C-alpha positions in Angstrom: 109.6 176.8 105.0 109.9 180.3 106.3 112.9 182.4 105.1 114.2 185.6 106.4 116.6 187.9 104.6 118.3 190.8 106.6 120.5 193.1 104.5 120.3 197.0 104.4 120.6 196.8 100.4 117.2 196.5 98.8 118.7 195.2 95.7 120.6 192.3 97.6 117.2 191.5 99.5 115.4 191.3 96.1 118.1 189.1 94.6 118.2 186.5 97.4 114.3 186.7 97.6 114.1 185.8 94.0 116.5 182.9 94.4 114.6 181.5 97.6 111.4 181.7 95.9 112.7 179.9 92.7 114.2 177.2 95.0 110.8 176.6 96.8 108.8 176.7 93.6 111.2 173.9 92.1 110.8 171.9 95.1 107.1 172.2 95.7 107.6 173.8 98.9 105.2 176.0 100.9 107.2 179.1 102.0 107.1 182.5 103.3 110.0 185.1 103.0 110.2 187.9 105.6 112.4 190.8 104.6 114.4 192.9 107.1 116.3 196.2 106.5 118.3 196.1 109.7 119.2 193.8 112.7 116.9 196.0 114.7 114.0 194.9 112.5 115.0 191.2 113.2 115.1 192.0 117.0 111.6 193.3 116.9 110.4 190.3 115.0 111.7 188.0 117.6 110.3 189.9 120.4 106.7 189.4 119.1 104.6 186.3 118.9 105.7 185.3 115.5 106.5 182.1 113.9 109.9 180.6 113.8 112.3 181.7 110.6 114.0 178.4 109.5 116.7 180.2 107.6 117.9 183.5 108.0 120.3 185.0 105.2 122.0 187.6 107.2 124.5 190.5 106.0 127.5 191.3 108.4 128.1 195.0 108.0 125.1 197.0 108.4 124.2 200.4 110.0 123.3 199.8 113.8 123.7 196.4 115.1 125.7 194.2 112.9 125.2 190.6 111.7 127.8 189.2 114.3 126.0 191.1 117.1 122.7 190.1 116.0 123.9 186.3 116.0 125.0 186.7 119.7 121.4 187.5 120.5 119.9 184.8 118.4 121.9 182.0 119.9 119.7 182.5 122.9 116.3 182.5 121.5 114.3 179.9 119.3 112.8 182.2 116.7 115.6 181.8 114.4 116.7 178.3 113.5 119.6 178.5 111.0 121.7 181.3 110.0 123.3 181.7 106.4 125.8 184.8 106.3 126.0 186.5 103.0 128.7 189.0 102.9 131.7 190.4 101.1 133.7 190.7 104.2 135.3 187.3 104.0 137.8 188.2 106.9 134.8 188.1 109.2 134.2 184.6 108.5 135.6 183.1 111.8 133.5 185.5 113.8 130.3 184.2 112.1 130.9 180.7 113.5 128.2 179.3 115.7 125.9 176.2 116.3 123.2 178.0 114.3 125.7 179.1 111.4 125.4 176.7 108.4 127.4 178.6 106.1 129.2 181.8 104.8 128.3 182.9 101.3 130.7 185.5 99.8 129.3 188.3 97.6 128.6 188.0 94.6 127.0 184.7 94.6 125.3 182.1 92.3 121.8 180.4 92.6 123.5 177.0 93.1 125.2 178.0 96.5 121.9 179.5 97.8 120.0 176.2 97.0 123.0 174.2 98.4 122.7 176.0 101.9 118.8 175.7 101.6 119.2 172.0 101.1 121.2 171.9 104.2 118.5 173.6 106.3 116.0 171.1 104.9 118.2 168.2 105.7 119.1 169.4 109.2 115.3 170.0 109.9 114.5 166.3 109.1 117.3 165.2 111.7 115.9 167.5 114.5 113.4 165.1 115.8 111.0 165.7 118.8 110.8 163.4 121.9 107.6 163.3 123.9 107.6 162.7 127.4 105.4 163.4 130.6 106.8 165.3 133.3 106.3 164.2 137.1 102.8 165.8 136.9 101.8 164.0 133.9 102.0 167.0 131.8 102.8 166.0 128.0 106.0 167.9 126.8 107.3 167.9 123.2 111.0 168.8 123.3 113.2 169.2 120.1 116.4 167.1 120.4 118.6 170.0 119.2 117.3 172.0 122.2 118.5 169.6 124.8 121.9 170.3 126.3 122.2 167.4 128.7 119.9 164.9 130.4 120.8 163.8 134.1 119.8 161.0 136.2 119.0 161.6 139.8 117.4 158.9 141.9 114.1 157.8 140.4 114.0 160.9 137.9 115.7 162.2 135.0 116.2 166.0 134.4 116.2 167.4 131.0 118.1 170.6 130.7 117.3 172.6 127.5 119.5 175.6 126.1 116.5 178.1 126.4 116.1 177.3 130.2 119.9 177.4 131.1 120.2 180.7 129.6 117.2 182.0 131.4 118.1 180.5 134.7 115.0 178.3 134.7 114.7 174.8 136.2 115.0 171.7 134.1 112.2 169.5 132.9 111.8 166.5 135.3 110.6 163.1 134.0 110.0 159.7 135.8 111.5 158.0 132.7 114.8 156.4 133.4 117.9 157.5 131.6 117.9 154.2 129.9 114.7 154.7 128.3 115.8 158.1 127.2 118.7 156.5 125.6 116.6 154.0 123.8 114.2 156.6 122.5 116.8 158.9 121.2 118.9 156.1 119.7 120.3 157.3 116.2 120.3 160.9 117.4 123.0 163.2 118.2 122.6 162.7 122.1 125.4 160.7 123.7 125.6 158.7 126.8 129.0 159.5 128.7 128.2 158.3 132.1 125.7 156.0 133.9 124.0 159.4 135.1 124.5 161.6 132.0 123.7 162.1 128.3 125.0 165.1 126.5 124.3 167.0 123.2 127.7 167.4 121.3 126.6 170.4 119.8 127.4 172.2 123.1 130.6 170.3 123.8 133.5 172.6 124.9 136.0 170.0 125.9 136.1 166.1 126.3 139.0 165.1 128.3 139.0 163.9 131.9 135.7 165.5 132.2 133.1 166.9 129.8 132.7 170.5 129.7 129.7 172.2 127.9 129.4 175.7 126.6 126.1 176.7 128.5 126.4 174.3 131.6 128.7 175.5 134.3 129.5 172.1 136.1 131.8 169.5 134.6 130.4 166.1 133.8 132.2 162.9 134.5 133.0 160.4 131.8 132.4 156.7 132.7 135.4 154.5 131.9 133.0 152.0 130.1 131.3 154.9 127.9 134.6 156.7 127.2 135.6 155.2 123.7 132.1 154.6 122.5 131.1 158.2 123.4 134.4 159.6 121.9 133.7 157.6 118.6 130.1 158.9 118.2 130.8 162.4 119.0 133.8 162.4 116.4 131.4 160.8 113.8 128.6 163.3 114.5 131.1 166.2 114.2 132.4 164.9 110.9 129.0 164.3 109.5 127.8 167.8 110.5 130.7 169.4 108.9 130.5 167.6 105.8 126.7 168.4 105.3 127.4 172.2 105.7 130.2 172.5 103.3 
């Protein structure tokens, strides 16, 4: 596990570091801890060819870019997987919510709450399975399910849209597998069939009414009559289990 700690206080960075090291040693876990004095140092890290940080402990009020502003940048990159806020500014808790945020730890804090959040990171990482496909040129691709926003069937092909490619205006991955094949391969995951031509990731769900709207996909998605109730139930169950896991 690779853990990042971003706080302008050297004492706070050391305290969190000691607790994270104790957790990893207790669980026999190989680990690396990266310390950052500011949000700018985190930005420098993600701009280089550096390994992914599995969990970033992040302060909110810091000189320069603050923790909320930094989160907005991290949402569109794959260098930080999960964010855990550690701050005395409890009133900023609503601003700290995001798809990557798994908790808000008020200062002062205990070892137990740090281990609880690290357990959540470990458990969610186990669920973030990878699907292996070949594109239309027979090039092998490995894609994290969490990164998939939606899968769209069009003729003999399926188009796989990921968060990163949508944010960068890139084209979708194209596979010769049918949507039915994709559904079978991802059974048990968060991906949900809402129409004969669409599967969506509920992590990016904005509204589910007459149509589906996703946070990072501009076009509304139709909901098939035969899929509506099953999809609605699956999305609610997924949301409930995710919230419970992060409490």
